[in-house]
mmCIF file of the N, C-alpha and C atoms, coordinates in Angstrom:
data_MODEL
# 
_entry.id   MODEL 
# 
loop_
_atom_site.group_PDB 
_atom_site.id 
_atom_site.type_symbol 
_atom_site.label_atom_id 
_atom_site.label_alt_id 
_atom_site.label_comp_id 
_atom_site.label_asym_id 
_atom_site.label_entity_id 
_atom_site.label_seq_id 
_atom_site.pdbx_PDB_ins_code 
_atom_site.Cartn_x 
_atom_site.Cartn_y 
_atom_site.Cartn_z 
_atom_site.occupancy 
_atom_site.B_iso_or_equiv 
_atom_site.pdbx_formal_charge 
_atom_site.auth_seq_id 
_atom_site.auth_comp_id 
_atom_site.auth_asym_id 
_atom_site.auth_atom_id 
_atom_site.pdbx_PDB_model_num 
ATOM 1   N N  . UNK A 1 1  ? 0.792   -7.240  13.255 1.00 0.00 ? 1  UNK A N  1 
ATOM 2   C CA . UNK A 1 1  ? -0.088  -7.906  14.185 1.00 0.00 ? 1  UNK A CA 1 
ATOM 3   C C  . UNK A 1 1  ? 0.147   -9.411  14.117 1.00 0.00 ? 1  UNK A C  1 
ATOM 4   N N  . UNK A 1 2  ? 1.400   -9.796  14.229 1.00 0.00 ? 2  UNK A N  1 
ATOM 5   C CA . UNK A 1 2  ? 1.712   -11.218 14.238 1.00 0.00 ? 2  UNK A CA 1 
ATOM 6   C C  . UNK A 1 2  ? 2.795   -11.471 15.279 1.00 0.00 ? 2  UNK A C  1 
ATOM 7   N N  . UNK A 1 3  ? 2.944   -12.716 15.619 1.00 0.00 ? 3  UNK A N  1 
ATOM 8   C CA . UNK A 1 3  ? 4.002   -13.087 16.559 1.00 0.00 ? 3  UNK A CA 1 
ATOM 9   C C  . UNK A 1 3  ? 5.014   -13.972 15.837 1.00 0.00 ? 3  UNK A C  1 
ATOM 10  N N  . UNK A 1 4  ? 6.251   -13.876 16.259 1.00 0.00 ? 4  UNK A N  1 
ATOM 11  C CA . UNK A 1 4  ? 7.329   -14.659 15.661 1.00 0.00 ? 4  UNK A CA 1 
ATOM 12  C C  . UNK A 1 4  ? 7.815   -15.667 16.676 1.00 0.00 ? 4  UNK A C  1 
ATOM 13  N N  . UNK A 1 5  ? 7.982   -16.899 16.235 1.00 0.00 ? 5  UNK A N  1 
ATOM 14  C CA . UNK A 1 5  ? 8.526   -17.956 17.093 1.00 0.00 ? 5  UNK A CA 1 
ATOM 15  C C  . UNK A 1 5  ? 9.829   -18.445 16.463 1.00 0.00 ? 5  UNK A C  1 
ATOM 16  N N  . UNK A 1 6  ? 10.900  -18.514 17.252 1.00 0.00 ? 6  UNK A N  1 
ATOM 17  C CA . UNK A 1 6  ? 12.164  -18.982 16.683 1.00 0.00 ? 6  UNK A CA 1 
ATOM 18  C C  . UNK A 1 6  ? 12.092  -20.449 16.285 1.00 0.00 ? 6  UNK A C  1 
ATOM 19  N N  . UNK A 1 7  ? 12.972  -20.835 15.377 1.00 0.00 ? 7  UNK A N  1 
ATOM 20  C CA . UNK A 1 7  ? 13.043  -22.235 14.947 1.00 0.00 ? 7  UNK A CA 1 
ATOM 21  C C  . UNK A 1 7  ? 13.231  -23.137 16.157 1.00 0.00 ? 7  UNK A C  1 
ATOM 22  N N  . UNK A 1 8  ? 12.635  -24.324 16.050 1.00 0.00 ? 8  UNK A N  1 
ATOM 23  C CA . UNK A 1 8  ? 12.782  -25.286 17.126 1.00 0.00 ? 8  UNK A CA 1 
ATOM 24  C C  . UNK A 1 8  ? 11.765  -25.131 18.242 1.00 0.00 ? 8  UNK A C  1 
ATOM 25  N N  . UNK A 1 9  ? 10.879  -24.138 18.132 1.00 0.00 ? 9  UNK A N  1 
ATOM 26  C CA . UNK A 1 9  ? 9.858   -23.992 19.170 1.00 0.00 ? 9  UNK A CA 1 
ATOM 27  C C  . UNK A 1 9  ? 8.853   -25.132 19.051 1.00 0.00 ? 9  UNK A C  1 
ATOM 28  N N  . UNK A 1 10 ? 8.109   -25.354 20.092 1.00 0.00 ? 10 UNK A N  1 
ATOM 29  C CA . UNK A 1 10 ? 7.160   -26.474 20.123 1.00 0.00 ? 10 UNK A CA 1 
ATOM 30  C C  . UNK A 1 10 ? 6.079   -26.346 19.059 1.00 0.00 ? 10 UNK A C  1 
ATOM 31  N N  . UNK A 1 11 ? 5.714   -25.131 18.715 1.00 0.00 ? 11 UNK A N  1 
ATOM 32  C CA . UNK A 1 11 ? 4.689   -24.902 17.695 1.00 0.00 ? 11 UNK A CA 1 
ATOM 33  C C  . UNK A 1 11 ? 5.380   -24.834 16.341 1.00 0.00 ? 11 UNK A C  1 
ATOM 34  N N  . UNK A 1 12 ? 4.847   -25.524 15.345 1.00 0.00 ? 12 UNK A N  1 
ATOM 35  C CA . UNK A 1 12 ? 5.498   -25.625 14.045 1.00 0.00 ? 12 UNK A CA 1 
ATOM 36  C C  . UNK A 1 12 ? 5.639   -24.322 13.274 1.00 0.00 ? 12 UNK A C  1 
ATOM 37  N N  . UNK A 1 13 ? 4.637   -23.457 13.310 1.00 0.00 ? 13 UNK A N  1 
ATOM 38  C CA . UNK A 1 13 ? 4.676   -22.235 12.515 1.00 0.00 ? 13 UNK A CA 1 
ATOM 39  C C  . UNK A 1 13 ? 5.646   -21.227 13.126 1.00 0.00 ? 13 UNK A C  1 
ATOM 40  N N  . UNK A 1 14 ? 6.378   -20.518 12.273 1.00 0.00 ? 14 UNK A N  1 
ATOM 41  C CA . UNK A 1 14 ? 7.309   -19.498 12.761 1.00 0.00 ? 14 UNK A CA 1 
ATOM 42  C C  . UNK A 1 14 ? 6.621   -18.154 12.939 1.00 0.00 ? 14 UNK A C  1 
ATOM 43  N N  . UNK A 1 15 ? 5.593   -17.900 12.150 1.00 0.00 ? 15 UNK A N  1 
ATOM 44  C CA . UNK A 1 15 ? 4.851   -16.649 12.259 1.00 0.00 ? 15 UNK A CA 1 
ATOM 45  C C  . UNK A 1 15 ? 3.386   -16.992 12.469 1.00 0.00 ? 15 UNK A C  1 
ATOM 46  N N  . UNK A 1 16 ? 2.796   -16.387 13.494 1.00 0.00 ? 16 UNK A N  1 
ATOM 47  C CA . UNK A 1 16 ? 1.375   -16.591 13.762 1.00 0.00 ? 16 UNK A CA 1 
ATOM 48  C C  . UNK A 1 16 ? 0.639   -15.277 13.599 1.00 0.00 ? 16 UNK A C  1 
ATOM 49  N N  . UNK A 1 17 ? -0.398  -15.272 12.788 1.00 0.00 ? 17 UNK A N  1 
ATOM 50  C CA . UNK A 1 17 ? -1.157  -14.050 12.523 1.00 0.00 ? 17 UNK A CA 1 
ATOM 51  C C  . UNK A 1 17 ? -2.402  -13.979 13.381 1.00 0.00 ? 17 UNK A C  1 
ATOM 52  N N  . UNK A 1 18 ? -2.751  -12.769 13.773 1.00 0.00 ? 18 UNK A N  1 
ATOM 53  C CA . UNK A 1 18 ? -3.992  -12.534 14.493 1.00 0.00 ? 18 UNK A CA 1 
ATOM 54  C C  . UNK A 1 18 ? -5.157  -12.826 13.558 1.00 0.00 ? 18 UNK A C  1 
ATOM 55  N N  . UNK A 1 19 ? -6.251  -13.391 14.070 1.00 0.00 ? 19 UNK A N  1 
ATOM 56  C CA . UNK A 1 19 ? -7.416  -13.604 13.209 1.00 0.00 ? 19 UNK A CA 1 
ATOM 57  C C  . UNK A 1 19 ? -8.080  -12.288 12.805 1.00 0.00 ? 19 UNK A C  1 
ATOM 58  N N  . UNK A 1 20 ? -7.666  -11.171 13.423 1.00 0.00 ? 20 UNK A N  1 
ATOM 59  C CA . UNK A 1 20 ? -8.251  -9.867  13.108 1.00 0.00 ? 20 UNK A CA 1 
ATOM 60  C C  . UNK A 1 20 ? -7.440  -9.090  12.076 1.00 0.00 ? 20 UNK A C  1 
ATOM 61  N N  . UNK A 1 21 ? -6.230  -9.528  11.785 1.00 0.00 ? 21 UNK A N  1 
ATOM 62  C CA . UNK A 1 21 ? -5.368  -8.893  10.776 1.00 0.00 ? 21 UNK A CA 1 
ATOM 63  C C  . UNK A 1 21 ? -4.717  -10.009 9.976  1.00 0.00 ? 21 UNK A C  1 
ATOM 64  N N  . UNK A 1 22 ? -5.240  -10.232 8.785  1.00 0.00 ? 22 UNK A N  1 
ATOM 65  C CA . UNK A 1 22 ? -4.817  -11.383 8.001  1.00 0.00 ? 22 UNK A CA 1 
ATOM 66  C C  . UNK A 1 22 ? -4.222  -10.938 6.661  1.00 0.00 ? 22 UNK A C  1 
ATOM 67  N N  . UNK A 1 23 ? -2.980  -11.335 6.367  1.00 0.00 ? 23 UNK A N  1 
ATOM 68  C CA . UNK A 1 23 ? -2.392  -10.977 5.072  1.00 0.00 ? 23 UNK A CA 1 
ATOM 69  C C  . UNK A 1 23 ? -3.055  -11.759 3.939  1.00 0.00 ? 23 UNK A C  1 
ATOM 70  N N  . UNK A 1 24 ? -3.200  -11.113 2.807  1.00 0.00 ? 24 UNK A N  1 
ATOM 71  C CA . UNK A 1 24 ? -3.805  -11.734 1.627  1.00 0.00 ? 24 UNK A CA 1 
ATOM 72  C C  . UNK A 1 24 ? -3.127  -11.180 0.375  1.00 0.00 ? 24 UNK A C  1 
ATOM 73  N N  . UNK A 1 25 ? -3.275  -11.912 -0.713 1.00 0.00 ? 25 UNK A N  1 
ATOM 74  C CA . UNK A 1 25 ? -2.834  -11.461 -2.028 1.00 0.00 ? 25 UNK A CA 1 
ATOM 75  C C  . UNK A 1 25 ? -4.095  -11.316 -2.861 1.00 0.00 ? 25 UNK A C  1 
ATOM 76  N N  . UNK A 1 26 ? -4.391  -10.091 -3.313 1.00 0.00 ? 26 UNK A N  1 
ATOM 77  C CA . UNK A 1 26 ? -5.599  -9.815  -4.084 1.00 0.00 ? 26 UNK A CA 1 
ATOM 78  C C  . UNK A 1 26 ? -5.184  -9.259  -5.441 1.00 0.00 ? 26 UNK A C  1 
ATOM 79  N N  . UNK A 1 27 ? -5.454  -10.012 -6.492 1.00 0.00 ? 27 UNK A N  1 
ATOM 80  C CA . UNK A 1 27 ? -5.082  -9.593  -7.850 1.00 0.00 ? 27 UNK A CA 1 
ATOM 81  C C  . UNK A 1 27 ? -3.618  -9.185  -7.933 1.00 0.00 ? 27 UNK A C  1 
ATOM 82  N N  . UNK A 1 28 ? -2.747  -9.947  -7.257 1.00 0.00 ? 28 UNK A N  1 
ATOM 83  C CA . UNK A 1 28 ? -1.323  -9.682  -7.293 1.00 0.00 ? 28 UNK A CA 1 
ATOM 84  C C  . UNK A 1 28 ? -0.854  -8.570  -6.368 1.00 0.00 ? 28 UNK A C  1 
ATOM 85  N N  . UNK A 1 29 ? -1.762  -8.007  -5.567 1.00 0.00 ? 29 UNK A N  1 
ATOM 86  C CA . UNK A 1 29 ? -1.419  -6.920  -4.653 1.00 0.00 ? 29 UNK A CA 1 
ATOM 87  C C  . UNK A 1 29 ? -1.409  -7.459  -3.227 1.00 0.00 ? 29 UNK A C  1 
ATOM 88  N N  . UNK A 1 30 ? -0.320  -7.213  -2.507 1.00 0.00 ? 30 UNK A N  1 
ATOM 89  C CA . UNK A 1 30 ? -0.231  -7.635  -1.109 1.00 0.00 ? 30 UNK A CA 1 
ATOM 90  C C  . UNK A 1 30 ? -1.132  -6.741  -0.262 1.00 0.00 ? 30 UNK A C  1 
ATOM 91  N N  . UNK A 1 31 ? -2.010  -7.372  0.524  1.00 0.00 ? 31 UNK A N  1 
ATOM 92  C CA . UNK A 1 31 ? -2.985  -6.657  1.335  1.00 0.00 ? 31 UNK A CA 1 
ATOM 93  C C  . UNK A 1 31 ? -3.012  -7.231  2.749  1.00 0.00 ? 31 UNK A C  1 
ATOM 94  N N  . UNK A 1 32 ? -3.624  -6.491  3.628  1.00 0.00 ? 32 UNK A N  1 
ATOM 95  C CA . UNK A 1 32 ? -3.929  -6.990  4.968  1.00 0.00 ? 32 UNK A CA 1 
ATOM 96  C C  . UNK A 1 32 ? -5.391  -6.677  5.227  1.00 0.00 ? 32 UNK A C  1 
ATOM 97  N N  . UNK A 1 33 ? -6.169  -7.710  5.504  1.00 0.00 ? 33 UNK A N  1 
ATOM 98  C CA . UNK A 1 33 ? -7.566  -7.526  5.879  1.00 0.00 ? 33 UNK A CA 1 
ATOM 99  C C  . UNK A 1 33 ? -7.616  -7.337  7.390  1.00 0.00 ? 33 UNK A C  1 
ATOM 100 N N  . UNK A 1 34 ? -8.176  -6.220  7.823  1.00 0.00 ? 34 UNK A N  1 
ATOM 101 C CA . UNK A 1 34 ? -8.290  -5.907  9.247  1.00 0.00 ? 34 UNK A CA 1 
ATOM 102 C C  . UNK A 1 34 ? -9.764  -5.878  9.604  1.00 0.00 ? 34 UNK A C  1 
ATOM 103 N N  . UNK A 1 35 ? -10.155 -6.722  10.531 1.00 0.00 ? 35 UNK A N  1 
ATOM 104 C CA . UNK A 1 35 ? -11.544 -6.785  10.956 1.00 0.00 ? 35 UNK A CA 1 
ATOM 105 C C  . UNK A 1 35 ? -11.881 -5.578  11.821 1.00 0.00 ? 35 UNK A C  1 
ATOM 106 N N  . UNK A 1 36 ? -13.062 -4.992  11.570 1.00 0.00 ? 36 UNK A N  1 
ATOM 107 C CA . UNK A 1 36 ? -13.501 -3.869  12.403 1.00 0.00 ? 36 UNK A CA 1 
ATOM 108 C C  . UNK A 1 36 ? -13.777 -4.314  13.831 1.00 0.00 ? 36 UNK A C  1 
ATOM 109 N N  . UNK A 1 37 ? -13.898 -5.614  14.066 1.00 0.00 ? 37 UNK A N  1 
ATOM 110 C CA . UNK A 1 37 ? -14.086 -6.125  15.430 1.00 0.00 ? 37 UNK A CA 1 
ATOM 111 C C  . UNK A 1 37 ? -12.903 -5.735  16.311 1.00 0.00 ? 37 UNK A C  1 
ATOM 112 N N  . UNK A 1 38 ? -11.748 -5.517  15.697 1.00 0.00 ? 38 UNK A N  1 
ATOM 113 C CA . UNK A 1 38 ? -10.557 -5.129  16.447 1.00 0.00 ? 38 UNK A CA 1 
ATOM 114 C C  . UNK A 1 38 ? -10.781 -3.822  17.199 1.00 0.00 ? 38 UNK A C  1 
ATOM 115 N N  . UNK A 1 39 ? -11.603 -2.927  16.628 1.00 0.00 ? 39 UNK A N  1 
ATOM 116 C CA . UNK A 1 39 ? -11.904 -1.640  17.290 1.00 0.00 ? 39 UNK A CA 1 
ATOM 117 C C  . UNK A 1 39 ? -12.465 -1.863  18.687 1.00 0.00 ? 39 UNK A C  1 
ATOM 118 N N  . UNK A 1 40 ? -13.385 -2.815  18.810 1.00 0.00 ? 40 UNK A N  1 
ATOM 119 C CA . UNK A 1 40 ? -14.031 -3.071  20.099 1.00 0.00 ? 40 UNK A CA 1 
ATOM 120 C C  . UNK A 1 40 ? -13.168 -3.938  21.006 1.00 0.00 ? 40 UNK A C  1 
ATOM 121 N N  . UNK A 1 41 ? -12.450 -4.882  20.419 1.00 0.00 ? 41 UNK A N  1 
ATOM 122 C CA . UNK A 1 41 ? -11.652 -5.829  21.204 1.00 0.00 ? 41 UNK A CA 1 
ATOM 123 C C  . UNK A 1 41 ? -10.403 -5.166  21.766 1.00 0.00 ? 41 UNK A C  1 
ATOM 124 N N  . UNK A 1 42 ? -9.700  -4.415  20.916 1.00 0.00 ? 42 UNK A N  1 
ATOM 125 C CA . UNK A 1 42 ? -8.447  -3.774  21.332 1.00 0.00 ? 42 UNK A CA 1 
ATOM 126 C C  . UNK A 1 42 ? -8.285  -2.455  20.586 1.00 0.00 ? 42 UNK A C  1 
ATOM 127 N N  . UNK A 1 43 ? -8.915  -1.382  21.111 1.00 0.00 ? 43 UNK A N  1 
ATOM 128 C CA . UNK A 1 43 ? -8.875  -0.086  20.415 1.00 0.00 ? 43 UNK A CA 1 
ATOM 129 C C  . UNK A 1 43 ? -7.461  0.428   20.126 1.00 0.00 ? 43 UNK A C  1 
ATOM 130 N N  . UNK A 1 44 ? -6.513  0.154   21.020 1.00 0.00 ? 44 UNK A N  1 
ATOM 131 C CA . UNK A 1 44 ? -5.144  0.637   20.771 1.00 0.00 ? 44 UNK A CA 1 
ATOM 132 C C  . UNK A 1 44 ? -4.514  -0.075  19.578 1.00 0.00 ? 44 UNK A C  1 
ATOM 133 N N  . UNK A 1 45 ? -4.817  -1.353  19.391 1.00 0.00 ? 45 UNK A N  1 
ATOM 134 C CA . UNK A 1 45 ? -4.307  -2.090  18.234 1.00 0.00 ? 45 UNK A CA 1 
ATOM 135 C C  . UNK A 1 45 ? -4.924  -1.535  16.951 1.00 0.00 ? 45 UNK A C  1 
ATOM 136 N N  . UNK A 1 46 ? -6.230  -1.254  16.983 1.00 0.00 ? 46 UNK A N  1 
ATOM 137 C CA . UNK A 1 46 ? -6.909  -0.649  15.825 1.00 0.00 ? 46 UNK A CA 1 
ATOM 138 C C  . UNK A 1 46 ? -6.244  0.679   15.471 1.00 0.00 ? 46 UNK A C  1 
ATOM 139 N N  . UNK A 1 47 ? -6.039  1.534   16.475 1.00 0.00 ? 47 UNK A N  1 
ATOM 140 C CA . UNK A 1 47 ? -5.395  2.829   16.229 1.00 0.00 ? 47 UNK A CA 1 
ATOM 141 C C  . UNK A 1 47 ? -3.997  2.650   15.656 1.00 0.00 ? 47 UNK A C  1 
ATOM 142 N N  . UNK A 1 48 ? -3.258  1.676   16.170 1.00 0.00 ? 48 UNK A N  1 
ATOM 143 C CA . UNK A 1 48 ? -1.908  1.417   15.660 1.00 0.00 ? 48 UNK A CA 1 
ATOM 144 C C  . UNK A 1 48 ? -1.950  1.064   14.175 1.00 0.00 ? 48 UNK A C  1 
ATOM 145 N N  . UNK A 1 49 ? -2.851  0.146   13.804 1.00 0.00 ? 49 UNK A N  1 
ATOM 146 C CA . UNK A 1 49 ? -2.940  -0.294  12.406 1.00 0.00 ? 49 UNK A CA 1 
ATOM 147 C C  . UNK A 1 49 ? -3.339  0.870   11.502 1.00 0.00 ? 49 UNK A C  1 
ATOM 148 N N  . UNK A 1 50 ? -4.344  1.633   11.919 1.00 0.00 ? 50 UNK A N  1 
ATOM 149 C CA . UNK A 1 50 ? -4.815  2.755   11.088 1.00 0.00 ? 50 UNK A CA 1 
ATOM 150 C C  . UNK A 1 50 ? -3.752  3.846   10.989 1.00 0.00 ? 50 UNK A C  1 
ATOM 151 N N  . UNK A 1 51 ? -3.057  4.130   12.085 1.00 0.00 ? 51 UNK A N  1 
ATOM 152 C CA . UNK A 1 51 ? -1.991  5.139   12.042 1.00 0.00 ? 51 UNK A CA 1 
ATOM 153 C C  . UNK A 1 51 ? -0.808  4.660   11.202 1.00 0.00 ? 51 UNK A C  1 
ATOM 154 N N  . UNK A 1 52 ? -0.497  3.357   11.278 1.00 0.00 ? 52 UNK A N  1 
ATOM 155 C CA . UNK A 1 52 ? 0.573   2.802   10.453 1.00 0.00 ? 52 UNK A CA 1 
ATOM 156 C C  . UNK A 1 52 ? 0.241   2.983   8.973  1.00 0.00 ? 52 UNK A C  1 
ATOM 157 N N  . UNK A 1 53 ? -1.003  2.683   8.610  1.00 0.00 ? 53 UNK A N  1 
ATOM 158 C CA . UNK A 1 53 ? -1.424  2.841   7.213  1.00 0.00 ? 53 UNK A CA 1 
ATOM 159 C C  . UNK A 1 53 ? -1.328  4.305   6.782  1.00 0.00 ? 53 UNK A C  1 
ATOM 160 N N  . UNK A 1 54 ? -1.797  5.210   7.623  1.00 0.00 ? 54 UNK A N  1 
ATOM 161 C CA . UNK A 1 54 ? -1.745  6.634   7.284  1.00 0.00 ? 54 UNK A CA 1 
ATOM 162 C C  . UNK A 1 54 ? -0.303  7.130   7.175  1.00 0.00 ? 54 UNK A C  1 
ATOM 163 N N  . UNK A 1 55 ? 0.521   6.798   8.171  1.00 0.00 ? 55 UNK A N  1 
ATOM 164 C CA . UNK A 1 55 ? 1.907   7.276   8.192  1.00 0.00 ? 55 UNK A CA 1 
ATOM 165 C C  . UNK A 1 55 ? 2.714   6.766   7.002  1.00 0.00 ? 55 UNK A C  1 
ATOM 166 N N  . UNK A 1 56 ? 2.354   5.593   6.488  1.00 0.00 ? 56 UNK A N  1 
ATOM 167 C CA . UNK A 1 56 ? 3.074   4.998   5.360  1.00 0.00 ? 56 UNK A CA 1 
ATOM 168 C C  . UNK A 1 56 ? 2.346   5.169   4.035  1.00 0.00 ? 56 UNK A C  1 
ATOM 169 N N  . UNK A 1 57 ? 1.328   6.041   4.056  1.00 0.00 ? 57 UNK A N  1 
ATOM 170 C CA . UNK A 1 57 ? 0.557   6.381   2.856  1.00 0.00 ? 57 UNK A CA 1 
ATOM 171 C C  . UNK A 1 57 ? 0.031   5.135   2.142  1.00 0.00 ? 57 UNK A C  1 
ATOM 172 N N  . UNK A 1 58 ? -0.500  4.185   2.945  1.00 0.00 ? 58 UNK A N  1 
ATOM 173 C CA . UNK A 1 58 ? -1.074  2.968   2.390  1.00 0.00 ? 58 UNK A CA 1 
ATOM 174 C C  . UNK A 1 58 ? -2.550  3.188   2.089  1.00 0.00 ? 58 UNK A C  1 
ATOM 175 N N  . UNK A 1 59 ? -3.021  2.542   1.059  1.00 0.00 ? 59 UNK A N  1 
ATOM 176 C CA . UNK A 1 59 ? -4.420  2.654   0.683  1.00 0.00 ? 59 UNK A CA 1 
ATOM 177 C C  . UNK A 1 59 ? -5.275  1.854   1.671  1.00 0.00 ? 59 UNK A C  1 
ATOM 178 N N  . UNK A 1 60 ? -6.355  2.479   2.145  1.00 0.00 ? 60 UNK A N  1 
ATOM 179 C CA . UNK A 1 60 ? -7.297  1.823   3.044  1.00 0.00 ? 60 UNK A CA 1 
ATOM 180 C C  . UNK A 1 60 ? -8.644  1.779   2.342  1.00 0.00 ? 60 UNK A C  1 
ATOM 181 N N  . UNK A 1 61 ? -9.222  0.574   2.260  1.00 0.00 ? 61 UNK A N  1 
ATOM 182 C CA . UNK A 1 61 ? -10.496 0.386   1.576  1.00 0.00 ? 61 UNK A CA 1 
ATOM 183 C C  . UNK A 1 61 ? -11.454 -0.300  2.541  1.00 0.00 ? 61 UNK A C  1 
ATOM 184 N N  . UNK A 1 62 ? -12.634 0.278   2.692  1.00 0.00 ? 62 UNK A N  1 
ATOM 185 C CA . UNK A 1 62 ? -13.670 -0.333  3.522  1.00 0.00 ? 62 UNK A CA 1 
ATOM 186 C C  . UNK A 1 62 ? -14.428 -1.320  2.654  1.00 0.00 ? 62 UNK A C  1 
ATOM 187 N N  . UNK A 1 63 ? -14.538 -2.567  3.098  1.00 0.00 ? 63 UNK A N  1 
ATOM 188 C CA . UNK A 1 63 ? -15.251 -3.556  2.307  1.00 0.00 ? 63 UNK A CA 1 
ATOM 189 C C  . UNK A 1 63 ? -16.136 -4.409  3.200  1.00 0.00 ? 63 UNK A C  1 
ATOM 190 N N  . UNK A 1 64 ? -17.086 -5.064  2.590  1.00 0.00 ? 64 UNK A N  1 
ATOM 191 C CA . UNK A 1 64 ? -18.002 -5.948  3.303  1.00 0.00 ? 64 UNK A CA 1 
ATOM 192 C C  . UNK A 1 64 ? -17.268 -7.232  3.659  1.00 0.00 ? 64 UNK A C  1 
ATOM 193 N N  . UNK A 1 65 ? -17.652 -7.903  4.752  1.00 0.00 ? 65 UNK A N  1 
ATOM 194 C CA . UNK A 1 65 ? -16.991 -9.157  5.151  1.00 0.00 ? 65 UNK A CA 1 
ATOM 195 C C  . UNK A 1 65 ? -16.964 -10.216 4.044  1.00 0.00 ? 65 UNK A C  1 
ATOM 196 N N  . UNK A 1 66 ? -18.015 -10.307 3.219  1.00 0.00 ? 66 UNK A N  1 
ATOM 197 C CA . UNK A 1 66 ? -18.035 -11.285 2.146  1.00 0.00 ? 66 UNK A CA 1 
ATOM 198 C C  . UNK A 1 66 ? -16.926 -11.013 1.130  1.00 0.00 ? 66 UNK A C  1 
ATOM 199 N N  . UNK A 1 67 ? -16.650 -9.733  0.859  1.00 0.00 ? 67 UNK A N  1 
ATOM 200 C CA . UNK A 1 67 ? -15.599 -9.378  -0.095 1.00 0.00 ? 67 UNK A CA 1 
ATOM 201 C C  . UNK A 1 67 ? -14.232 -9.734  0.462  1.00 0.00 ? 67 UNK A C  1 
ATOM 202 N N  . UNK A 1 68 ? -14.063 -9.601  1.782  1.00 0.00 ? 68 UNK A N  1 
ATOM 203 C CA . UNK A 1 68 ? -12.777 -9.909  2.388  1.00 0.00 ? 68 UNK A CA 1 
ATOM 204 C C  . UNK A 1 68 ? -12.487 -11.405 2.363  1.00 0.00 ? 68 UNK A C  1 
ATOM 205 N N  . UNK A 1 69 ? -13.517 -12.213 2.374  1.00 0.00 ? 69 UNK A N  1 
ATOM 206 C CA . UNK A 1 69 ? -13.322 -13.660 2.388  1.00 0.00 ? 69 UNK A CA 1 
ATOM 207 C C  . UNK A 1 69 ? -12.899 -14.211 1.045  1.00 0.00 ? 69 UNK A C  1 
ATOM 208 N N  . UNK A 1 70 ? -13.220 -13.517 -0.037 1.00 0.00 ? 70 UNK A N  1 
ATOM 209 C CA . UNK A 1 70 ? -12.884 -14.029 -1.369 1.00 0.00 ? 70 UNK A CA 1 
ATOM 210 C C  . UNK A 1 70 ? -11.505 -13.607 -1.820 1.00 0.00 ? 70 UNK A C  1 
# 
């Protein structure tokens, strides 16, 4: 859930992440926090993320927004 911009583009960052799917490092484990708001905003994107996690046997943990911020 990110976009890639080639070098030299007007915007400085090469990778831009959606505010609804944010990569994080938690206790040395690479994670992606996915906001449940995505379900209402773009149901197909939510389904894609959940199916990707299932198909790749990734652990999915439901947590409170405060826990995701820390």
